[in-house]
N, C-alpha and C positions, 0 to 999 in steps of 0.2 A: 501452395499459396505462401507468398513471401510477406514478411513484415519488416519494416524499416525501424532501426533503433535511432532515437534522437536524444541528445543530452542537453537539457535546458540549464544545467548547472544550478547555482543558487538563485532562486527566483521568488519574489514576494507571492504569497498565496493568492491574493486577489488577481494578480496578473496571470498566474498559471491557470486559475479557474476560468478566466475569460478566454484564454487561448484554447483551453480544452473545449469549452462550450462551442467555440467557433468551428474547431475541427470536427467535433461530434456532429454538429448540425450539417456541416458540409458533407460528411460521409453518409449520413442518413439521406440527404437530398440526392447525392450521386447514386446511392443504392436504389432509391425509388425511381430514378430516371434512367437506370441502367447505364450510367456514365462511369468513366474511369475514376478510381480513388486509390488512396494509399492506406494500408493498415500500419499503424504506428505503435511502437513501444517507447514511451517517453519516460526518461529518467530525470530526476531533479532532486534538489534539496530546497527546504524553505527556511526563512528566518522563523523564530519561535512563534508558533500559532496553535490554537486549539480549534478543532472543527467538530461540530455536532451534526450527526446524521438526521435524516427525516423523522425517524421514530424515536430519537434520543430524548433523554430527560435533561433539561437545563440545570437541574439541581446536581447533576454529576460534575458540573464545573463548581469547584469548591471555594473559589476566591472571587472577590469583588472586581469591578472594572478598574478601580484605583490600584488594586494589587496587581492586576494584569499589566498596567502601565509600569509599575515599579519593576516587574521582572522582564519587561521588554517584550511582552507577548500580545498578540491580537487574537480575536475570536470571530468565528463565522458559523452560522447555521446554514447547512448546505443540503444538497439534494441527492446524496448517496444513501445507501443502507448503513445500518450500524448506529452506534451511539457516539460517545465523545472520544476523541483521540488527540494526540499531540504530534506535531511535526516540528522539526528543528534541525539545525546544522548537524552533520554527522549521521543523519538518518537517510537511508536510501528510499526515496519515494518513486513509485513506478505507476504511470498512468497509461495503460494500453487503451488506445482508441482504435478498436478493430471491429470488423463484422464477424461475429461468432459463426455465422453460417459458412463462411469461407473455410473454417477450420473444423466443421462438423461438431460444434460444441453447443450444448445448452448452458444455461447460467450456472447450475450446480456443478457441472463438469468443468466449466471455466474457473470457478473459484477453487475447485480441487487442484486444477493445474497450476494456478498461481501459488497455492500452498506448496505444491510439489517442487516448484522452482526454488523456493526459499529453503525447503527441507534439504534439497540436494546441495545447495550452496553452503548451508551450515555444515553438512557432512564433509564437503570439500575442504572446509577450514578446520576440521577436527572437532566440531561440536556434534557429538553423536546424540541420538535420542530425541532430536527435534521431530515433532509430529503434530497430529491433530487431536483436539480435545472435543469429545462428543458434545454437541449442542452449542458449540462456539466456533465461529470462523477464526481464521488466522493460524499462526504457527506457534507452538508451545514447547517448552522443555519440561522434562520430568512429569509427563502427563499422568494424572491419576494419583499423584502423591501430594503431600502437604506443601511441597516445594514447587508445585506447578507454577510456571511463569511464562509470560508472553514475550516473544521476540519479534513478532510481525503481526500487525493489524491489517485487516482487509475490509474494504467497503466499496461497493461498486454501484454504478447506475447503468441500467440497460434499457434501451428503447429500440424496437424493431431489430433486436439482436445486435445492436451496436452498443459498445461499452464506453464508459469513461470512469474517472476516479480509479481506484485500484488498491495499492498496498503501500504500507510504510514499514520498512525493515530496519530495526535498530542495529546500526553498525557501530559507530562511535558516538552514540547519542548521549546527551547529558540527562541521565535518568532522574535527576532531581525534579525536572519539570513535570513528571508524572505524578508527583505528590500533590499537585494542585487540582487533580481530577480523580474521579473513579474511572480508570481507563476502560473504555468500551462498556461502561456501566457496571463493571465488576468491583465489588468491595472486598473480596476475599482472595484475590489472586494478584501476584506480583508481576513486574515487568523486568526485562533484562535486555542486554545488548551483546553483540559478538565481542566487543571490547571487554565488557565485564566478565564474560564467560572465559575468554582466553587470557585475561590479565595483561593485555597489551593492545595498543592502538592498531587498527587494521588499515592497510593502504586502501583508501576509499575508491580511487579511480580503478584500481585493479579489480576490486570486488564488484564494482558496478558493471564493468565490462563482462566479467564472468557470469554474473547473475543474468544480465540481459541476453547473453548468448545461450544460457541454459533455457530461459523462458522461450526464446525464439525457436530453439530446437524442439522443445516440447510441443509448441503450437504447430510447427510444420510436420512433426511426426504424427500428430493427431489428424492433421489435414490429409495425410497420405493414406490413412486407413480406409 
């Protein structure tokens, strides 16, 4: 089963959410009617924005609406899993809108596969030791130590085995924006980026293409089992 990669580039969060909702609804309708559809791996970046998941706590946003305006950020309470996270320029956001049944995946396996694509991309860039932290989704460095820090957040929505939302991978992200929230509800863990770990800016287009190809290959390999 094939998936198509689309790059929406820098897009306002509200616009991307609306476009996702439309494609998500169309795929579900097509699936129910046994009509043709396309599985999509969507890549993008957003202007500064904070999003709070269904079960998230609003108190994990640590600043007022006035302060949000001052730092040029917006805020949305949305319908994915997870708590609060930040999106901004230099962060790779990936929204797969796919039928998991085409790839033989359940939701937990799918999240594991998203994490795996990030872990492999980190390794390709020389960041060893990226992995999973027990009881927390996403991708972390130095797991189980006092220096444990998050490089990728994951939050998905799934209905009838069709997915939307996805992951946010800190590439050249301005990490100062995480100081205005308790990222993903955690108060005792840090965040990082590839740029911070490597001590240099990463070519964003090259990394985006490499990550999407890795994810696409993982999905198709799973579908062939």
